[in-house]
C-alpha positions as CSV (number, residue, x, y, z in Angstrom):
1,X,0.5,18.6,-34.2
2,X,1.3,20.3,-30.9
3,X,-0.3,21.5,-27.6
4,X,-0.1,24.6,-25.4
5,X,-1.6,25.7,-22.1
6,X,-4.4,28.2,-22.1
7,X,-7.3,29.2,-19.8
8,X,-11.1,29.0,-20.1
9,X,-11.1,32.8,-19.8
10,X,-9.1,33.1,-22.9
11,X,-11.4,30.7,-24.7
12,X,-14.6,32.5,-23.8
13,X,-13.1,35.8,-24.9
14,X,-13.4,34.4,-28.4
15,X,-16.6,33.6,-30.3
16,X,-17.0,29.8,-29.9
17,X,-18.7,28.3,-33.0
18,X,-19.1,24.7,-31.8
19,X,-19.0,23.2,-28.3
20,X,-18.8,19.4,-28.2
21,X,-19.5,17.9,-24.8
22,X,-20.1,14.5,-23.2
23,X,-23.2,13.3,-21.5
24,X,-22.2,10.5,-19.1
25,X,-23.1,9.4,-15.6
26,X,-20.7,11.6,-13.7
27,X,-21.9,14.6,-11.7
28,X,-19.2,16.7,-13.4
29,X,-20.4,16.0,-16.9
30,X,-22.2,19.4,-17.2
31,X,-19.8,21.5,-15.3
32,X,-18.1,23.3,-18.2
33,X,-21.4,23.7,-20.2
34,X,-23.0,25.2,-17.1
35,X,-20.1,27.6,-16.7
36,X,-20.7,28.7,-20.3
37,X,-24.4,28.9,-20.1
38,X,-24.6,32.7,-20.6
39,X,-22.0,32.6,-23.4
40,X,-23.4,32.7,-27.0
41,X,-22.2,29.6,-28.8
42,X,-23.4,28.9,-32.4
43,X,-23.8,25.1,-32.1
44,X,-23.9,23.0,-28.9
45,X,-23.7,19.2,-29.2
46,X,-23.6,16.6,-26.4
47,X,-22.6,13.0,-27.2
48,X,-24.5,10.8,-24.7
49,X,-23.6,7.3,-23.6
50,X,-25.9,4.8,-25.3
51,X,-25.5,2.4,-22.4
52,X,-24.8,2.6,-18.7
53,X,-27.7,5.0,-17.9
54,X,-26.8,5.1,-14.2
55,X,-26.1,7.7,-11.5
56,X,-26.5,11.2,-13.0
57,X,-26.9,10.2,-16.7
58,X,-30.7,11.0,-16.8
59,X,-30.4,14.4,-15.1
60,X,-27.4,15.3,-17.3
61,X,-29.3,14.3,-20.4
62,X,-32.3,16.4,-19.4
63,X,-30.0,19.4,-18.5
64,X,-28.4,19.3,-22.0
65,X,-31.8,19.1,-23.7
66,X,-33.1,22.0,-21.6
67,X,-30.1,24.2,-22.5
68,X,-30.3,24.0,-26.3
69,X,-27.9,21.1,-26.9
70,X,-28.3,18.6,-29.7
71,X,-28.0,15.4,-27.7
72,X,-26.8,12.4,-29.8
73,X,-26.6,8.9,-28.2
74,X,-23.5,6.9,-29.2
75,X,-22.7,3.5,-27.9
76,X,-19.3,3.2,-26.2
77,X,-17.8,1.1,-29.0
78,X,-19.1,3.4,-31.8
79,X,-16.2,5.8,-32.0
80,X,-16.2,5.7,-35.8
81,X,-19.9,6.8,-35.8
82,X,-19.0,9.7,-33.5
83,X,-16.1,10.6,-35.9
84,X,-18.4,10.7,-38.8
85,X,-21.1,12.6,-36.9
86,X,-18.6,15.2,-35.7
87,X,-17.3,15.7,-39.3
88,X,-20.8,16.2,-40.6
89,X,-21.4,18.9,-38.0
90,X,-18.1,20.6,-38.8
91,X,-18.9,20.5,-42.5
92,X,-22.3,22.1,-41.9
93,X,-20.7,24.9,-39.9
94,X,-18.0,25.5,-42.5
95,X,-20.5,26.0,-45.3
96,X,-21.4,29.5,-43.9
97,X,-17.9,30.3,-42.5
98,X,-15.3,29.3,-45.0
99,X,-11.7,28.4,-44.5
100,X,-9.6,29.1,-41.3
101,X,-12.6,30.6,-39.4
102,X,-14.1,28.1,-36.9
103,X,-13.4,28.1,-33.2
104,X,-14.1,24.7,-31.6
105,X,-14.3,23.8,-27.9
106,X,-14.3,20.2,-26.8
107,X,-15.1,19.2,-23.3
108,X,-13.7,15.7,-22.8
109,X,-14.3,15.3,-19.1
110,X,-17.0,12.7,-19.5
111,X,-16.3,10.9,-22.7
112,X,-14.3,7.7,-23.3
113,X,-10.7,7.7,-24.5
114,X,-11.7,6.3,-27.9
115,X,-14.3,9.1,-28.2
116,X,-11.6,11.7,-27.4
117,X,-9.4,10.2,-30.1
118,X,-12.3,10.3,-32.6
119,X,-12.9,14.0,-31.9
120,X,-9.3,14.8,-32.2
121,X,-9.2,13.0,-35.6
122,X,-12.4,14.9,-36.7
123,X,-11.0,18.3,-36.0
124,X,-7.7,17.3,-37.6
125,X,-9.5,16.1,-40.8
126,X,-11.3,19.4,-41.0
127,X,-8.3,21.6,-40.0
128,X,-8.6,23.8,-43.2
129,X,-11.8,25.2,-41.7
130,X,-10.6,25.6,-38.1
131,X,-8.8,28.7,-36.7
132,X,-8.7,27.6,-33.0
133,X,-9.5,24.3,-31.3
134,X,-9.5,23.9,-27.5
135,X,-9.8,20.9,-25.3
136,X,-11.2,21.4,-21.8
137,X,-11.2,19.0,-18.8
138,X,-13.2,19.6,-15.6
139,X,-10.9,18.7,-12.7
140,X,-12.5,16.5,-10.1
141,X,-12.5,16.3,-6.3
142,X,-11.0,13.1,-4.9
143,X,-13.1,10.0,-5.2
144,X,-11.8,6.7,-3.8
145,X,-10.9,4.0,-6.3
146,X,-13.2,1.0,-6.7
147,X,-12.4,-1.8,-4.3
148,X,-10.7,-5.0,-5.6
149,X,-8.6,-5.7,-8.7
150,X,-9.4,-4.2,-12.1
151,X,-10.3,-6.7,-14.8
152,X,-8.8,-5.8,-18.2
153,X,-11.5,-7.0,-20.6
154,X,-9.7,-5.6,-23.6
155,X,-6.3,-4.1,-24.4
156,X,-6.2,-2.7,-27.9
157,X,-4.8,0.1,-30.1
158,X,-6.9,3.2,-30.5
159,X,-8.1,3.6,-34.1
160,X,-6.2,6.2,-36.0
161,X,-3.3,6.3,-33.5
162,X,-1.3,3.1,-34.3
163,X,0.9,1.7,-37.0
164,X,1.9,-1.8,-38.0
165,X,5.3,-2.6,-36.5
166,X,8.0,-4.8,-37.9
167,X,7.7,-8.4,-36.6
168,X,10.3,-9.0,-33.9
169,X,10.9,-5.3,-33.1
170,X,11.2,-4.8,-29.4
171,X,8.4,-2.9,-27.7
172,X,8.9,-0.1,-25.1
173,X,5.8,0.4,-23.0
174,X,5.0,3.8,-21.5
175,X,2.2,3.8,-19.0
176,X,0.4,6.8,-17.5
177,X,-0.5,5.4,-14.0
178,X,-4.0,5.6,-12.6
179,X,-5.2,4.3,-9.2
180,X,-7.3,1.2,-10.2
181,X,-5.6,-1.8,-8.6
182,X,-3.5,-4.0,-10.9
183,X,-4.7,-2.3,-14.1
184,X,-1.3,-1.1,-15.2
185,X,0.4,-4.3,-14.1
186,X,-2.1,-6.3,-16.2
187,X,-1.3,-4.2,-19.2
188,X,2.4,-4.9,-18.8
189,X,1.8,-8.6,-18.5
190,X,-0.4,-8.7,-21.6
191,X,2.0,-6.7,-23.8
192,X,5.2,-8.2,-22.5
193,X,7.5,-5.3,-23.4
194,X,11.3,-5.2,-23.4
195,X,11.2,-2.1,-21.3
196,X,8.5,-0.4,-19.3
197,X,8.4,3.3,-18.2
198,X,5.8,4.9,-16.0
199,X,4.6,8.5,-15.5
200,X,2.3,9.6,-12.7
201,X,1.0,12.9,-11.3
202,X,3.0,14.6,-8.5
203,X,2.2,17.2,-7.3
204,X,-1.5,16.5,-6.9
205,X,-4.5,18.6,-5.8
206,X,-5.2,16.1,-3.0
207,X,-2.5,13.9,-1.4
208,X,-5.0,11.0,-1.4
209,X,-4.6,10.8,-5.2
210,X,-0.9,10.2,-5.0
211,X,-1.3,7.7,-2.1
212,X,-3.9,5.7,-4.1
213,X,-1.6,5.7,-7.2
214,X,1.4,4.4,-5.1
215,X,-0.7,1.8,-3.3
216,X,-2.5,0.4,-6.4
217,X,0.7,0.2,-8.4
218,X,3.2,-0.9,-5.7
219,X,3.9,-4.3,-7.3
220,X,4.5,-2.7,-10.7
221,X,6.6,0.1,-9.3
222,X,8.9,-2.5,-7.7
223,X,9.7,-3.9,-11.1
224,X,10.5,-0.5,-12.7
225,X,14.0,1.1,-12.6
226,X,14.2,4.5,-11.0
227,X,15.5,6.0,-14.3
228,X,12.2,4.8,-15.9
229,X,9.9,6.6,-13.5
230,X,8.7,10.2,-14.3
231,X,6.4,12.6,-12.5
232,X,4.4,15.4,-14.0
233,X,2.0,18.2,-12.9
234,X,-1.4,17.5,-14.6
235,X,-2.2,21.2,-14.5
236,X,0.8,21.9,-16.8
237,X,0.0,20.0,-20.0
238,X,2.5,22.0,-22.0
239,X,5.3,20.5,-19.8
240,X,3.8,17.0,-20.0
241,X,3.7,17.3,-23.8
242,X,7.4,18.1,-23.9
243,X,8.3,15.4,-21.3
244,X,6.3,12.6,-23.0
245,X,7.6,13.7,-26.4
246,X,11.2,13.6,-25.2
247,X,10.7,10.1,-23.7
248,X,9.1,8.7,-26.8
249,X,11.7,10.3,-29.1
250,X,14.5,8.6,-27.1
251,X,12.8,5.3,-27.2
252,X,11.9,5.3,-30.9
253,X,15.5,6.5,-31.7
254,X,16.7,3.4,-30.0
255,X,14.9,1.3,-32.7
256,X,12.1,0.4,-30.4
257,X,8.3,0.3,-31.2
258,X,6.7,2.6,-28.6
259,X,3.3,1.9,-27.1
260,X,1.6,4.4,-24.7
261,X,-1.1,3.1,-22.4
262,X,-2.8,6.3,-21.0
263,X,-4.3,5.3,-17.7
264,X,-4.9,7.8,-14.9
265,X,-6.2,11.3,-15.6
266,X,-7.7,11.8,-19.1
267,X,-5.5,14.8,-19.9
268,X,-2.6,12.3,-20.1
269,X,-4.5,10.6,-22.9
270,X,-5.0,13.8,-24.8
271,X,-1.2,14.5,-24.6
272,X,-0.5,10.9,-25.6
273,X,-2.6,11.3,-28.8
274,X,-0.9,14.5,-29.7
275,X,2.6,13.0,-29.2
276,X,1.5,10.0,-31.3
277,X,0.6,12.3,-34.1
278,X,3.9,14.2,-33.8
279,X,6.3,11.3,-33.5
280,X,6.3,8.4,-36.0
281,X,6.2,4.9,-34.5
282,X,4.4,5.9,-31.3
283,X,1.1,4.0,-30.8
284,X,-1.6,4.7,-28.2
285,X,-3.5,1.7,-26.7
286,X,-6.5,1.7,-24.5
287,X,-7.6,-0.6,-21.7
288,X,-11.3,-1.2,-20.9
289,X,-13.1,-3.1,-18.2
290,X,-16.3,-3.3,-20.2
291,X,-19.3,-4.3,-18.0
292,X,-16.8,-5.3,-15.3
293,X,-15.7,-1.7,-14.8
294,X,-17.1,-0.1,-11.6
295,X,-18.5,3.4,-12.1
296,X,-16.9,6.2,-10.2
297,X,-19.0,9.4,-9.7
298,X,-16.6,12.3,-10.1
299,X,-17.6,15.7,-8.8
300,X,-16.2,18.8,-10.5
301,X,-13.8,20.9,-8.4
302,X,-14.6,24.1,-10.3
303,X,-11.2,24.2,-12.0
304,X,-10.9,23.7,-15.8
305,X,-7.8,22.5,-17.4
306,X,-7.7,23.9,-21.0
307,X,-5.2,23.2,-23.8
308,X,-5.1,24.6,-27.3
309,X,-4.0,22.4,-30.2
310,X,-2.1,23.4,-33.2
311,X,-3.3,21.0,-35.8
312,X,-0.6,21.7,-38.4
């Protein structure tokens, strides 16, 4: 499995058979679907949060219904249900299309990381029917991080993207930094790795993103050697795919179990999942705050970050 950069213009130049989107509480949830409103798409599906019906959730839900989407409510912890549902939809579309024919577009801007992983697994499991698959992310304007320390309610591997490691094998932890205070530090303390490496976005679209990352992670960054700090441009996922792949290859080659914890922008999670598929012994874990997690209303900037995935 591999990843390459593309554009939303290249995607809409093709005939999209299925659009999967997310119906959450963020203002930006409908941004891509609204951009594609005049484009003919064979099947449109929005997976809606079954809980946390706050902020813009209701208006987003109504917008999707009014624009010919099948809206399916899924609880946050029901990624396997989403996986099965997506597979059923893909199977139905394939009946009339045959092998190597479907073009799939997935908007992962307003879905959870476990849902993103489930959708990637779904298209991978039906790869014989799929000619093109694209993942799109609506970039957001700056929004301040929630005040106070982040409470890690659970730290666990993402289903389908982890393997059992040998007992006693040292763990190398790779963290994609976000800007929630103490979140990454808490992950490091819980997993107790032999070595920790961090990646964070620089350059950024708004300098306040970088300032917040550095401030929220200042204690952790003091503990990390300079050789284990890496920066990337979130708008170049092809480069991030190569960088993260090289980092993980080096760590796994040193006889270390590798765990990626993708905090920060969700495109880092997409790349982490692709790298995990490509390199044996690389696991992806997620951190959730559950009901303790403060909602952040992210507003779309108007820019779409699009990656194509080679499933083979």
